[in-house]
Backbone as CSV, one residue per row, in Angstrom:
resi,resn,N_x,N_y,N_z,CA_x,CA_y,CA_z,C_x,C_y,C_z
1,UNK,-109.379,-101.612,23.094,-108.446,-102.476,22.920,-107.606,-102.251,22.457
2,UNK,-106.302,-102.032,22.231,-104.768,-101.477,21.541,-104.791,-102.300,19.956
3,UNK,-104.629,-101.065,19.467,-104.699,-101.256,17.639,-104.000,-102.756,17.912
4,UNK,-102.892,-103.247,17.867,-101.947,-104.424,18.154,-102.699,-105.635,18.493
5,UNK,-103.368,-105.585,19.466,-105.130,-106.527,19.670,-106.017,-106.980,18.767
6,UNK,-106.214,-105.582,18.177,-107.327,-105.879,17.324,-106.307,-106.543,15.998
7,UNK,-105.317,-106.475,15.496,-104.706,-106.692,13.868,-104.548,-107.612,14.394
8,UNK,-103.948,-108.531,16.095,-103.745,-110.197,15.963,-105.536,-110.382,15.955
9,UNK,-106.621,-109.699,16.554,-107.243,-110.644,16.168,-107.741,-110.782,15.217
10,UNK,-107.958,-110.318,13.944,-107.874,-109.800,12.660,-107.461,-111.177,12.117
11,UNK,-106.409,-110.830,12.302,-105.604,-111.777,11.389,-106.000,-113.473,11.916
12,UNK,-106.319,-113.601,13.148,-106.623,-114.566,13.414,-108.068,-114.933,13.382
13,UNK,-108.771,-113.755,12.959,-110.065,-114.061,12.361,-109.976,-114.379,11.142
14,UNK,-109.632,-114.168,10.351,-108.276,-114.234,8.981,-108.187,-115.388,8.554
15,UNK,-107.695,-116.466,9.398,-107.031,-117.263,9.121,-108.369,-118.332,9.579
16,UNK,-108.949,-118.437,11.019,-110.101,-119.094,10.977,-111.243,-119.180,9.860
17,UNK,-111.294,-117.884,9.358,-112.488,-118.128,7.701,-112.032,-118.846,6.674
18,UNK,-110.273,-118.999,6.202,-109.812,-119.265,5.206,-109.574,-120.722,6.136
19,UNK,-109.949,-121.345,7.001,-109.478,-122.358,7.590,-111.081,-123.333,7.462
20,UNK,-112.099,-122.939,7.316,-113.624,-122.798,7.660,-113.651,-122.937,5.894
21,UNK,-113.591,-122.194,5.283,-113.679,-121.912,3.795,-113.000,-123.288,3.368
22,UNK,-112.083,-123.295,3.530,-111.287,-125.097,3.316,-112.221,-126.233,3.295
23,UNK,-112.514,-126.191,4.586,-112.911,-126.824,5.022,-114.060,-127.618,4.393
24,UNK,-115.567,-126.610,4.194,-116.423,-126.157,3.929,-116.236,-126.552,1.724
25,UNK,-115.268,-126.586,1.197,-114.632,-126.781,-0.631,-114.388,-128.333,0.401
26,UNK,-113.774,-128.917,0.848,-113.333,-129.948,0.685,-114.872,-130.837,1.264
27,UNK,-115.481,-130.737,2.075,-116.510,-131.237,2.266,-117.685,-131.429,1.212
28,UNK,-117.691,-129.991,-0.001,-118.712,-130.351,-1.088,-117.828,-130.681,-1.893
29,UNK,-116.876,-131.239,-2.307,-116.150,-131.712,-2.902,-116.311,-133.774,-2.589
30,UNK,-116.323,-133.441,-1.517,-116.632,-135.279,-1.155,-117.932,-135.380,-1.209
31,UNK,-119.089,-134.149,-1.048,-120.391,-134.586,-1.347,-120.576,-134.699,-3.063
32,UNK,-120.202,-133.885,-3.872,-120.333,-134.108,-4.824,-120.138,-135.385,-5.886
33,UNK,-119.146,-136.335,-5.113,-118.365,-137.512,-5.587,-119.680,-138.630,-5.190
34,UNK,-120.124,-138.716,-3.826,-121.167,-139.208,-3.927,-122.047,-140.073,-4.479
35,UNK,-122.187,-141.091,-4.133,-123.824,-141.874,-4.691,-124.612,-141.232,-4.039
36,UNK,-125.874,-140.739,-4.863,-126.772,-139.920,-4.357,-128.140,-141.046,-2.982
37,UNK,-128.008,-142.419,-3.070,-128.637,-143.343,-1.784,-126.866,-143.048,-0.579
38,UNK,-126.095,-142.404,-0.545,-125.419,-142.799,0.378,-125.558,-141.554,1.542
39,UNK,-125.872,-142.652,2.449,-126.718,-142.009,3.311,-125.616,-140.800,4.685
40,UNK,-124.403,-141.053,4.331,-123.390,-140.076,4.841,-123.492,-138.538,4.023
41,UNK,-124.438,-138.157,2.893,-124.926,-137.311,2.304,-125.016,-136.441,3.396
42,UNK,-126.386,-137.203,3.997,-126.663,-136.189,4.423,-126.747,-135.632,6.091
43,UNK,-125.534,-136.673,6.306,-124.573,-136.557,6.949,-123.985,-134.684,6.728
44,UNK,-123.035,-134.964,6.091,-122.065,-133.966,5.197,-123.044,-132.597,5.353
45,UNK,-124.077,-132.368,4.728,-125.244,-131.582,4.563,-124.902,-130.730,5.593
46,UNK,-125.845,-131.256,6.607,-125.716,-131.115,8.081,-124.650,-130.196,8.379
47,UNK,-123.659,-131.263,8.309,-122.624,-130.572,8.912,-121.724,-129.171,7.537
48,UNK,-121.911,-129.411,6.276,-121.715,-127.741,5.985,-122.786,-127.255,5.937
49,UNK,-123.647,-126.758,6.373,-124.914,-126.329,6.846,-124.464,-125.397,8.595
50,UNK,-123.841,-125.967,9.041,-122.953,-125.813,10.103,-122.312,-124.495,10.268
51,UNK,-120.883,-125.510,9.181,-120.065,-124.701,8.648,-119.737,-123.531,8.186
52,UNK,-120.814,-123.649,7.012,-121.813,-122.542,6.576,-122.271,-120.910,7.813
53,UNK,-122.528,-121.325,8.531,-123.697,-120.897,10.193,-122.136,-119.371,10.558
54,UNK,-120.808,-121.330,11.179,-120.120,-120.259,11.437,-118.811,-119.213,10.929
55,UNK,-118.775,-119.869,9.689,-118.799,-119.098,8.545,-119.289,-117.584,8.144
56,UNK,-119.989,-117.274,8.323,-120.924,-115.869,8.530,-120.796,-115.831,9.905
57,UNK,-121.422,-116.252,11.156,-120.355,-115.552,12.479,-119.152,-114.974,11.747
58,UNK,-117.833,-115.789,12.126,-116.664,-115.513,11.418,-116.122,-114.160,10.598
59,UNK,-116.961,-114.100,9.890,-116.627,-112.939,9.348,-117.675,-111.909,9.521
60,UNK,-118.398,-112.020,10.169,-119.475,-110.349,10.963,-118.232,-110.147,11.911
61,UNK,-117.726,-111.092,12.463,-116.687,-110.456,13.355,-115.466,-109.889,12.915
62,UNK,-115.306,-110.009,11.541,-113.680,-109.974,10.903,-114.087,-108.775,9.941
63,UNK,-115.262,-108.589,9.690,-115.925,-106.635,9.433,-115.603,-106.391,10.557
64,UNK,-116.610,-106.211,11.292,-116.702,-105.542,12.964,-114.811,-104.780,13.120
65,UNK,-113.815,-106.219,13.237,-112.584,-105.701,13.811,-111.834,-104.957,12.238
66,UNK,-112.551,-105.098,11.381,-111.495,-104.032,10.064,-112.381,-102.805,10.286
67,UNK,-113.996,-102.406,10.836,-113.927,-101.208,10.847,-113.919,-100.533,11.724
68,UNK,-113.525,-101.544,13.103,-112.736,-100.613,14.524,-111.630,-100.370,13.902
69,UNK,-110.811,-101.120,13.558,-109.233,-100.360,13.055,-109.476,-99.272,12.239
70,UNK,-110.312,-99.423,11.337,-109.846,-98.113,10.378,-110.557,-96.568,10.994
71,UNK,-111.523,-97.173,11.943,-111.725,-95.738,13.178,-110.607,-95.816,13.582
72,UNK,-109.876,-96.345,14.526,-108.850,-96.071,15.809,-108.046,-95.560,14.387
73,UNK,-107.682,-95.589,12.157,-106.624,-95.332,12.820,-106.907,-93.408,11.685
74,UNK,-107.949,-93.358,11.359,-108.521,-92.618,10.434,-109.465,-91.436,10.877
75,UNK,-110.339,-91.521,12.115,-110.539,-90.934,13.208,-112.296,-91.066,12.921
76,UNK,-112.624,-91.660,11.337,-113.772,-91.326,10.720,-114.637,-93.228,11.256
77,UNK,-115.255,-92.740,11.188,-116.840,-93.831,11.182,-116.795,-94.200,9.702
78,UNK,-116.430,-95.382,9.581,-116.714,-96.396,8.187,-118.166,-97.103,9.046
């Protein structure tokens, strides 16, 4: 893959990480304000878990792209 493509992929992935983190933050705030017996808290908790798993995958991809860009730029292993 060309460096320009890698940089574009990194920017896209970074934006996805930020969007997922923002959504997680909003859902956590919503859940905190709910009554303890509100059944939607369970739904929110499940969605938060799914988003956290997605965030983990996204950040792993972001790390891989960052290392690949570094290695291409420096010739060194990251």
